Backbone as CSV, one residue per row, in Angstrom:
resi,resn,N_x,N_y,N_z,CA_x,CA_y,CA_z,C_x,C_y,C_z
1,UNK,57.760,214.985,-122.070,56.486,214.482,-122.141,56.470,212.882,-122.428
2,UNK,55.699,211.964,-122.137,55.635,211.010,-122.680,54.632,210.624,-123.895
3,UNK,55.499,210.150,-124.629,54.739,209.894,-125.841,54.848,210.436,-127.108
4,UNK,55.185,211.655,-126.879,55.304,212.876,-127.964,56.940,213.242,-127.917
5,UNK,57.617,212.784,-128.622,58.977,212.808,-129.086,59.447,214.214,-129.294
6,UNK,60.544,214.952,-129.248,61.001,216.113,-129.336,61.717,216.167,-130.484
7,UNK,61.793,216.845,-131.622,62.436,217.324,-132.447,63.204,218.534,-132.669
8,UNK,64.227,218.637,-133.252,65.300,219.831,-133.149,65.103,220.402,-134.794
9,UNK,66.443,221.801,-134.578,66.694,222.083,-135.821,67.298,220.817,-136.359
10,UNK,68.264,220.366,-135.767,68.815,219.559,-136.490,68.314,218.403,-137.492
11,UNK,67.422,217.972,-136.800,66.407,216.596,-137.092,64.964,217.013,-137.700
12,UNK,64.971,218.137,-137.866,63.293,218.959,-138.216,62.957,218.352,-139.570
13,UNK,63.959,218.509,-140.854,63.791,218.570,-141.864,63.515,216.340,-142.512
14,UNK,64.355,215.886,-141.637,63.930,213.876,-141.366,62.784,213.896,-140.636
15,UNK,62.702,214.639,-139.422,61.248,213.803,-138.733,60.027,214.721,-139.033
16,UNK,59.911,215.623,-139.585,58.779,216.394,-140.052,58.717,216.674,-141.556
17,UNK,59.413,217.078,-142.171,59.070,217.615,-143.734,59.587,216.208,-144.522
18,UNK,60.385,215.266,-144.096,60.351,214.170,-144.881,59.723,212.898,-144.485
19,UNK,58.789,213.348,-143.375,57.540,211.803,-142.863,56.510,211.534,-143.807
20,UNK,56.603,210.147,-143.559,55.524,209.646,-144.812,54.146,210.539,-144.070
21,UNK,53.790,210.187,-142.788,52.621,210.620,-142.286,51.889,211.816,-142.300
22,UNK,51.029,212.542,-141.891,51.121,213.929,-141.865,51.662,214.031,-140.273
23,UNK,52.159,215.311,-140.023,53.050,215.519,-138.689,52.257,216.890,-137.946
24,UNK,51.612,216.746,-136.952,51.482,217.731,-135.927,52.581,217.823,-135.421
25,UNK,53.003,219.431,-135.043,54.201,219.893,-134.038,53.400,220.677,-133.123
26,UNK,53.684,220.673,-132.201,53.632,221.624,-131.301,54.798,222.601,-130.769
27,UNK,54.832,223.916,-131.264,56.182,224.735,-130.805,55.585,225.089,-129.662
28,UNK,56.677,224.755,-128.335,56.378,224.944,-127.036,57.299,225.383,-126.624
29,UNK,57.497,225.871,-125.032,58.728,226.405,-124.181,58.433,225.997,-123.245
30,UNK,59.272,226.091,-122.289,59.463,225.190,-120.884,58.269,226.156,-119.727
31,UNK,58.659,227.456,-120.061,58.123,228.668,-119.378,56.641,228.524,-119.928
32,UNK,56.059,227.938,-120.452,54.516,227.965,-121.294,53.744,227.147,-120.626
33,UNK,52.891,227.997,-119.228,51.600,226.981,-118.603,50.695,226.606,-119.663
34,UNK,50.357,226.974,-120.817,49.451,226.583,-121.843,49.845,225.396,-122.189
35,UNK,51.374,225.312,-122.361,51.845,224.430,-123.463,51.964,222.927,-122.530
36,UNK,52.259,223.146,-121.036,52.190,222.169,-120.086,50.766,221.806,-119.992
37,UNK,50.144,222.349,-120.260,48.498,221.781,-119.928,48.245,221.357,-121.156
38,UNK,48.678,221.389,-122.550,48.280,220.555,-123.554,49.266,218.854,-123.418
39,UNK,50.063,219.113,-122.824,51.125,217.745,-122.527,50.045,216.258,-122.702
40,UNK,49.046,216.454,-121.878,48.270,215.204,-121.859,47.398,215.145,-122.718
41,UNK,46.920,216.500,-122.870,46.212,216.112,-124.625,46.809,215.503,-125.602
42,UNK,47.966,216.085,-126.362,48.957,215.818,-127.198,49.300,213.914,-127.072
43,UNK,49.713,213.479,-125.546,50.042,212.209,-125.357,48.908,211.200,-125.806
44,UNK,47.548,211.554,-125.533,46.579,210.918,-125.726,46.204,210.725,-127.164
45,UNK,46.201,212.154,-127.922,46.007,212.278,-129.330,47.577,211.385,-130.079
46,UNK,48.245,211.362,-129.865,49.146,210.757,-130.313,49.231,209.274,-130.311
47,UNK,48.763,208.494,-129.260,48.253,207.267,-129.181,47.337,206.542,-129.730
48,UNK,46.238,207.661,-130.091,45.010,207.307,-130.519,45.024,207.386,-132.007
49,UNK,45.807,208.276,-132.258,46.171,208.593,-133.712,47.502,207.978,-134.743
50,UNK,47.797,207.213,-133.778,49.095,206.322,-134.336,48.930,205.277,-135.378
51,UNK,50.026,205.705,-136.708,49.442,204.837,-137.438,48.972,206.602,-138.641
52,UNK,48.324,206.863,-138.212,47.611,208.163,-139.392,48.458,209.491,-139.171
53,UNK,49.215,209.799,-137.840,49.284,211.065,-137.374,50.616,210.821,-136.606
54,UNK,51.916,211.675,-136.991,52.515,211.680,-136.197,52.522,212.727,-135.191
55,UNK,52.772,212.623,-134.072,52.590,214.047,-133.091,53.959,214.296,-132.356
56,UNK,54.867,215.534,-132.616,56.449,215.929,-131.879,56.312,217.158,-131.399
57,UNK,57.024,217.548,-130.508,57.049,219.242,-130.048,58.682,219.394,-130.408
58,UNK,58.659,220.839,-130.396,59.818,221.151,-130.670,60.026,222.960,-130.077
59,UNK,61.041,222.569,-128.986,61.539,223.570,-127.600,62.056,224.948,-128.817
60,UNK,61.004,226.353,-128.669,61.227,227.232,-129.298,62.455,227.792,-128.651
61,UNK,62.661,227.794,-127.785,63.981,228.616,-127.104,65.634,227.690,-127.464
62,UNK,65.482,226.223,-127.622,66.384,225.941,-128.192,66.635,225.443,-129.215
63,UNK,65.453,226.056,-130.118,65.443,225.750,-131.737,65.118,227.038,-132.242
64,UNK,65.997,227.546,-132.302,65.092,229.287,-132.877,65.480,228.793,-134.376
65,UNK,65.986,228.214,-135.120,65.942,228.560,-136.538,64.887,227.754,-137.153
66,UNK,64.287,226.665,-136.617,63.336,226.407,-137.106,61.958,227.444,-136.359
67,UNK,61.827,227.608,-135.752,60.648,228.362,-135.233,60.833,229.844,-135.967
68,UNK,62.009,230.082,-136.002,62.023,231.708,-137.041,61.696,231.477,-138.485
69,UNK,61.581,230.208,-139.249,61.185,230.052,-140.504,60.263,230.034,-140.852
70,UNK,59.416,229.344,-139.062,57.890,229.263,-139.612,57.176,230.578,-138.970
71,UNK,57.910,231.636,-138.646,57.414,232.807,-137.934,56.438,232.400,-136.962
72,UNK,56.811,231.519,-136.129,56.207,231.378,-134.620,56.504,232.278,-133.552
73,UNK,55.126,232.843,-132.887,55.686,233.925,-132.482,54.546,233.679,-131.001
74,UNK,53.772,232.659,-131.040,53.198,232.589,-129.934,52.891,231.197,-129.746
75,UNK,53.412,230.898,-127.955,53.005,229.415,-127.736,51.694,229.167,-127.159
76,UNK,51.214,227.788,-127.081,51.760,226.643,-127.886,51.016,227.119,-129.239
77,UNK,51.955,226.970,-130.546,51.529,227.131,-131.691,51.424,225.353,-132.093
78,UNK,50.280,224.920,-132.642,50.221,223.560,-133.939,50.370,223.919,-135.543
79,UNK,51.410,223.460,-135.691,51.482,223.327,-137.041,51.438,221.902,-137.702
80,UNK,50.417,221.620,-138.792,50.252,220.238,-139.487,51.093,220.267,-140.560
81,UNK,51.905,219.201,-140.659,52.595,219.326,-142.242,52.265,218.028,-142.621
82,UNK,52.128,218.174,-143.668,51.606,217.156,-144.920,52.427,217.321,-146.116
83,UNK,53.125,216.140,-146.500,54.303,215.964,-147.602,54.741,217.237,-147.602
84,UNK,55.414,217.514,-146.501,56.351,218.365,-146.172,56.253,219.879,-146.437
85,UNK,55.058,220.241,-146.448,54.707,221.456,-146.423,53.628,221.700,-144.991
86,UNK,53.253,222.977,-144.873,52.862,223.327,-143.392,51.577,223.340,-144.244
87,UNK,50.371,222.688,-143.536,48.538,222.985,-144.161,47.694,223.290,-142.885
88,UNK,47.878,223.714,-141.820,47.473,223.893,-141.189,48.022,224.700,-139.758
89,UNK,47.544,225.885,-139.275,48.485,226.279,-138.037,47.561,226.812,-137.357
90,UNK,47.575,226.751,-135.936,46.674,227.104,-134.695,47.465,227.466,-133.575
91,UNK,47.013,228.708,-132.597,47.601,228.783,-131.886,46.574,228.720,-130.368
92,UNK,47.295,228.714,-129.534,47.042,228.866,-128.313,46.392,227.276,-128.186
93,UNK,46.147,226.985,-126.581,45.682,225.898,-126.024,44.421,226.026,-126.260
94,UNK,43.811,224.580,-126.285,42.442,224.009,-126.649,42.139,222.466,-126.347
95,UNK,40.599,222.287,-126.194,40.473,220.628,-125.524,40.620,219.964,-126.397
96,UNK,41.380,218.413,-126.318,41.209,217.214,-127.104,40.133,217.549,-128.255
97,UNK,38.977,217.396,-128.003,37.892,217.505,-129.230,37.843,218.385,-129.731
98,UNK,38.228,219.424,-129.756,37.920,220.799,-130.802,39.763,220.302,-131.672
99,UNK,40.845,219.960,-131.281,41.833,219.915,-131.971,41.745,218.615,-132.724
100,UNK,41.136,217.778,-132.213,40.757,216.363,-133.017,39.854,217.071,-134.476
101,UNK,39.075,217.929,-134.000,37.936,218.427,-135.147,38.925,219.230,-135.845
102,UNK,39.836,220.335,-135.938,40.560,220.904,-136.200,41.215,220.332,-137.104
103,UNK,41.708,218.933,-136.767,42.776,217.860,-137.794,41.694,217.002,-138.439
104,UNK,40.705,216.834,-138.288,40.039,215.782,-139.675,39.954,215.904,-140.791
105,UNK,40.248,217.433,-141.626,40.182,217.393,-143.069,41.807,217.497,-143.198
106,UNK,42.420,217.343,-142.284,44.017,217.298,-142.649,44.627,215.984,-142.741
107,UNK,43.693,214.883,-142.297,44.684,213.807,-141.879,44.042,212.787,-143.131
């Protein structure tokens, strides 16, 4: 996905837990149509919120350690991390306007 970097089990701690900005993580999978539907939404959000929010994605099939650690069962799952802690979790595809509204109080 253009504009949205991938994180892995190996770099999750440094890229997400250790991030200075709040981080929106999309737990995604190649086989998930709603995940693919969210690609342009996340790219746009990442560009619009640059400097305020970091947006990354994690492939659940390639990174089972992190997926299991946060008990992610459905795709896409969006989790917001702030100061190394998950502060919001949302399941399912949504329009950008709704996603932005749900993120407002954690930014």
